[in-house]
C-alpha positions, 0 to 999 in steps of 0.5 A: 528904504522910505516910503518915497525911495520905494515909490521912486524905485517901483516907478522905475521899475514899472516904467510908470510916469507920475502923470500915469500914475496919477491918472490911475489913483487919483492923486495930483501929479504935484503931490506924487512928485512931492512924496518922491523929493521929499515934500510931504513925504509920507502921504496919508494912509488913504493915498497911500492905499491909492498908490499902493493899488495902482502899481499892484503892491501893497502899502507895506512894500511901499512903506518898508520894501519888505520882500514879501510884497516884492515876491507878489509884484514879481508874479504879476511883473509880466501882466499888462496894466489892463491886466493888473487893474483888471485884477485889483477890480476882480479882488473887490467883488463878493465871492457871488460876484467873482463867480458870476464873472468867471461864468461869464468869461467861460461863455465869452471864450468858449 
């Protein structure tokens, strides 16, 4: 399957509308629509990364439909969008920052 097919399929699977994806990744709704319809069917690498991160999948999955990426998505399919966003931000932190956040969350929940 192509990028446009994988993107369309992932949006349907997650129940996300273009407007929501646009807000999450910072790419206009019209541009996203063009990716799905085949106009400008291949986004830049930067845009593909933004889309993948917003959907909680890998660029590899959007480009190739790789099963390995699907497995990752299945592991997080029960996460709310807020939980997926938090995980995405957490993964961007340094080890020191992750440890600080973990400590804070433990204190907060005790």
